[in-house]
C-alpha positions in Angstrom: 0.0 0.0 0.0 1.4 3.3 -1.0 1.4 6.4 1.1 0.5 9.9 -0.1 1.2 13.2 1.5 -0.8 16.4 1.2 -0.3 19.8 2.6 -2.8 20.8 5.2 -4.4 24.2 5.3 -2.4 26.5 7.7 -5.6 27.4 9.6 -6.2 23.8 10.5 -2.6 23.2 11.4 -2.6 26.3 13.7 -5.8 25.2 15.4 -4.3 21.7 16.0 -1.0 23.1 17.3 -2.8 25.6 19.6 -5.1 22.9 21.0 -2.2 20.4 21.4 -0.3 23.0 23.4 -3.4 23.7 25.5 -3.8 19.9 26.1 0.0 19.7 27.1 -0.4 22.7 29.4 -3.5 21.0 31.0 -1.5 17.8 31.6 1.3 19.7 33.3 -1.1 21.7 35.4 -3.0 18.5 36.4 0.3 17.0 37.6 0.9 20.1 39.7 -2.6 20.0 41.1 -2.2 16.3 41.9 1.0 16.9 43.8 -0.5 19.9 45.6 -3.5 17.7 46.7 -1.1 15.1 48.0 0.8 17.7 50.0 -2.4 19.1 51.4 -3.6 15.6 52.3 -0.4 15.0 54.2 -0.7 18.4 56.0 -4.4 17.6 56.8 -3.2 14.3 58.4 -0.6 16.2 60.4 -3.2 18.7 61.6 -5.7 16.0 62.4 -3.0 14.3 64.6 -2.4 17.6 66.4 -6.1 18.0 66.9 -6.4 14.5 68.4 -3.5 15.1 70.8 -5.1 18.4 71.8 -8.5 16.8 72.3 -6.9 14.1 74.4 -5.2 16.8 76.5 -8.5 18.7 76.8 -10.3 15.5 78.0 -7.6 14.8 80.6 -7.7 18.3 81.9 -11.5 18.5 82.2 -11.5 15.0 83.7 -9.0 16.3 86.4 -11.0 19.4 86.9 -14.3 17.5 87.4 -12.6 15.0 89.8 -11.3 17.9 91.9 -14.6 19.7 91.9 -16.3 16.4 93.0 -13.9 16.2 95.9 -14.5 19.8 96.8 -18.2 19.2 96.6 -17.9 16.6 99.4 -16.2 19.1 101.7 -18.1 22.2 100.6 -21.6 21.1 99.5 -23.1 23.6 97.0 -19.9 25.6 97.1 -18.6 27.7 94.2 -14.9 28.0 93.3 -13.5 31.5 92.6 -10.3 30.8 90.7 -9.5 34.5 90.5 -9.3 34.8 94.3 -8.4 31.1 94.9 -11.3 30.6 97.3 -14.4 28.4 97.7 -17.6 30.2 98.6 -20.2 28.1 100.5 -23.1 28.4 102.8 -22.7 27.7 106.5 -25.7 26.8 108.7 -26.0 29.1 111.6 
């Protein structure tokens, strides 16, 4: 089978070249976006780990606070703690 070659119209060639370049640029940009997404996912994992550690710390702190308040409640029923002044305010039966 013989091959034949024919010159294409310059407008068609230009349209094909421009669109090929756009497609190539899109491929490069998609690669950059993919890498950025991966980096953001890694950062999100790191931030979520920090969040979990902080939530654990919060839970421990509030657990300690609640335990201490329960102990104070035994000694000072219906008492209120004023942390500013470092005192407990409670009613005394006269």
